[in-house]
C-alpha positions in Angstrom: 29.8 88.1 -15.3 33.3 86.7 -15.7 36.0 89.1 -16.6 38.7 87.8 -19.0 42.0 87.1 -17.5 44.7 87.1 -20.2 47.4 85.7 -17.9 45.3 82.8 -16.9 44.3 82.0 -20.5 48.0 82.3 -21.6 49.1 79.9 -18.9 46.4 77.4 -19.8 47.3 77.5 -23.5 51.0 77.0 -22.6 50.2 74.0 -20.4 47.9 72.5 -23.0 50.5 72.8 -25.7 53.1 71.1 -23.5 50.6 68.3 -22.7 49.8 67.8 -26.4 53.5 67.4 -27.2 53.7 64.6 -24.6 50.6 62.9 -26.0 51.7 63.1 -29.6 55.1 61.7 -28.6 53.3 58.6 -27.4 51.7 57.9 -30.8 55.1 56.8 -32.2 55.6 54.3 -29.4 54.1 50.9 -28.8 50.9 51.1 -26.8 51.0 49.9 -23.2 48.0 50.0 -20.9 47.8 49.3 -17.2 44.7 49.4 -15.1 44.0 52.0 -12.4 41.3 52.1 -9.8 37.8 51.0 -11.0 39.2 49.3 -14.1 39.8 52.5 -16.1 42.7 52.1 -18.6 45.8 54.2 -17.8 47.9 54.7 -20.9 51.4 56.1 -21.2 49.9 59.3 -22.5 47.8 59.6 -19.3 50.9 59.0 -17.1 52.9 61.6 -19.0 50.3 64.3 -19.0 49.1 64.0 -15.3 51.5 66.7 -14.3 49.9 69.1 -16.8 46.4 68.3 -15.5 47.7 69.2 -12.0 49.3 72.4 -13.3 46.0 73.5 -14.9 44.2 72.9 -11.6 46.8 74.9 -9.7 46.6 77.7 -12.2 42.8 77.8 -11.8 43.2 78.1 -8.1 45.7 81.0 -8.4 43.5 82.9 -10.9 40.0 82.0 -9.8 39.6 85.1 -7.6 40.3 87.2 -10.8 37.8 85.4 -13.0 
């Protein structure tokens, strides 16, 4: 059974809040799309939030032995 880890949850919430601010900021700008591998669309929001996705993965690695 997984034990709750408050520090991990708080870090994920903080990262998600920062990412959502970046995404919402894009909504007021003209939409630009470029293609990445395998013809998936890559939007400005994707580009701006990539660092947060990486931060979540790093946090998971740091806390995974506590979960």
